[in-house]
C-alpha positions as CSV (number, residue, x, y, z in Angstrom):
1,S,45.0,61.1,59.9
2,L,48.1,62.7,61.6
3,A,45.7,65.5,62.8
4,A,43.7,62.7,64.7
5,V,46.4,60.8,65.9
6,L,48.0,64.2,67.5
7,R,45.0,65.3,69.1
8,G,44.1,61.6,70.6
9,A,48.2,61.6,72.1
10,L,47.7,65.0,73.3
11,D,43.8,64.1,74.9
12,S,45.5,60.4,76.7
13,R,48.7,63.1,78.0
14,L,46.0,65.7,79.2
15,A,44.1,63.1,81.0
16,D,46.3,62.7,83.2
17,V,47.2,66.0,84.2
18,R,45.2,67.0,87.3
19,V,44.3,70.4,88.6
20,S,42.1,70.2,90.9
21,L,39.0,68.2,92.3
22,P,36.2,68.5,95.4
23,G,37.1,65.8,98.0
24,I,35.6,63.9,100.6
25,V,37.5,63.7,104.0
26,R,37.7,59.9,105.0
27,S,40.0,60.7,108.0
28,Y,41.7,63.7,109.9
29,S,44.5,63.7,112.2
30,S,44.9,67.5,113.5
31,A,48.5,66.5,114.7
32,T,49.6,66.4,111.4
33,Q,47.1,68.6,109.8
34,R,46.9,65.8,107.1
35,A,43.9,64.1,105.9
36,D,43.0,60.8,103.7
37,V,40.8,62.6,101.1
38,Q,38.3,60.3,98.8
39,P,37.9,62.7,95.0
40,A,34.8,63.3,94.2
41,I,34.7,63.2,90.8
42,R,35.0,59.9,89.4
43,D,37.1,59.2,85.9
44,G,35.7,59.4,82.9
45,Y,37.1,57.2,80.0
46,Q,35.9,55.3,76.5
47,D,36.8,51.4,76.9
48,E,37.9,49.7,73.3
49,A,34.3,49.7,72.2
50,G,33.7,53.2,72.5
51,D,31.6,52.8,75.6
52,R,32.0,55.4,77.9
53,Q,33.0,54.0,81.5
54,T,33.9,55.6,85.1
55,E,36.1,54.6,87.9
56,D,37.1,56.1,91.0
57,L,40.2,57.7,92.2
58,P,41.9,56.1,94.4
59,V,41.9,57.8,98.3
60,V,44.6,60.2,98.6
61,A,46.9,59.3,101.8
62,E,48.3,62.1,103.7
63,V,47.4,65.0,102.0
64,P,48.1,68.4,103.9
65,V,45.4,70.0,104.9
66,V,46.0,74.3,104.2
67,F,43.7,76.1,106.9
68,P,44.4,80.2,106.7
69,G,47.7,81.5,108.6
70,A,50.7,83.3,108.4
71,G,53.6,84.7,110.4
72,G,52.7,82.7,113.4
73,A,49.0,82.8,113.4
74,S,46.7,80.4,111.9
75,I,43.0,79.7,112.4
76,T,42.2,76.0,112.4
77,W,39.1,73.8,112.7
78,P,38.0,70.4,113.1
79,L,37.8,68.3,110.1
80,A,35.9,64.7,110.1
81,E,35.1,62.0,108.1
82,G,32.7,63.4,105.5
83,D,33.5,66.9,105.5
84,E,34.1,68.4,102.0
85,V,37.5,70.1,100.8
86,L,38.8,71.4,97.4
87,L,42.1,68.9,96.3
88,V,44.6,71.1,94.7
89,F,47.2,69.5,92.9
90,S,50.9,70.4,92.5
91,S,52.4,71.0,89.2
92,S,55.3,69.3,91.1
93,S,56.5,66.8,93.7
94,L,55.9,68.2,96.8
95,D,57.7,65.6,99.1
96,R,60.7,67.3,100.0
97,W,59.3,70.6,100.1
98,L,56.9,69.5,103.1
99,S,59.8,67.8,104.8
100,R,62.5,70.8,104.1
101,G,60.5,73.7,103.4
102,G,62.4,76.4,101.5
103,V,63.6,76.2,98.1
104,V,64.1,72.5,97.0
105,D,64.9,70.8,94.3
106,P,62.2,68.1,94.0
107,E,64.6,65.2,93.1
108,D,61.2,63.6,91.2
109,D,60.2,65.0,88.1
110,R,56.7,63.5,88.5
111,R,53.9,66.2,87.4
112,H,50.1,67.0,88.8
113,D,50.3,63.8,90.5
114,L,47.5,62.6,92.8
115,T,49.8,62.0,95.7
116,D,50.9,65.7,95.3
117,A,47.9,67.4,96.8
118,I,47.1,69.8,98.9
119,A,43.5,69.7,100.6
120,I,41.3,73.5,100.8
121,P,38.8,72.8,103.9
122,G,34.9,74.5,103.3
123,L,34.1,73.5,99.2
124,R,30.8,72.5,99.8
125,H,27.9,71.1,96.9
126,G,24.8,72.7,96.2
127,A,22.7,70.1,97.5
128,L,23.7,70.7,101.2
129,P,21.3,72.2,102.9
130,G,22.1,75.6,104.3
131,A,21.2,74.3,108.1
132,A,23.9,71.4,107.4
133,I,26.4,73.8,107.5
134,G,26.3,74.1,111.3
135,A,27.7,76.4,114.0
136,G,31.0,78.4,114.2
137,V,31.9,81.9,113.6
138,V,29.5,83.6,111.6
139,V,30.5,87.1,109.7
140,R,28.1,89.7,109.1
141,A,27.9,93.2,108.0
142,A,27.2,94.5,111.0
143,A,28.2,91.7,113.6
144,I,30.4,89.0,114.3
145,Q,29.2,86.0,116.5
146,L,30.0,82.5,117.9
147,G,27.9,79.4,117.7
148,S,25.2,78.6,114.9
149,S,24.0,81.4,112.8
150,A,20.7,82.0,114.6
151,A,22.9,83.1,117.4
152,A,21.0,85.9,118.9
153,D,24.1,87.8,120.7
154,P,27.2,88.8,118.5
155,V,30.3,88.7,120.2
156,I,31.1,92.5,118.4
157,R,29.0,94.8,116.9
158,K,30.8,96.6,113.9
159,S,30.7,99.9,115.5
160,D,33.6,98.1,118.3
161,L,35.0,96.2,115.0
162,D,35.5,99.4,113.3
163,A,37.4,101.1,116.1
164,L,39.4,98.2,116.8
165,I,40.5,98.1,113.0
166,L,41.6,102.2,113.8
167,V,43.6,101.4,116.6
168,F,45.8,98.7,115.1
169,N,45.9,100.6,111.7
170,A,47.6,103.6,114.1
171,H,50.2,100.8,115.2
């Protein structure tokens, strides 16, 4: 029927629209804050016989890694091969904006393309044991600790942090 043909065409087109996927870092350059990332979910499709098939998506090269930051300050940390990230696919080409900044004409009308991804570190799958998360900055209600979550001595106590916040808010 016409409805089935239209549904098939729409489903086929929507299969090419990327929004976000988990990914696995294959390599990372701290100098450029770019990573090569393997999407961690395969593409599924039905072959001509109607059987479900899957295939790996290609590694996405030179993906900008997004760390928190603004106003000349940022927080970064090392990424290693095997770390997990969230790949987010831009609705427009990022190439010109990445090279120039500001408001740009992308000069390329591709949409939701694999090559227009950014990577946000920190996404972890549920099978990863809590101990594998490792050391770093641990923020708890009463303290901020450096090192592993088992670190005994806080770097700053909540009462000290509250006093510091009051000083900053006064300015």
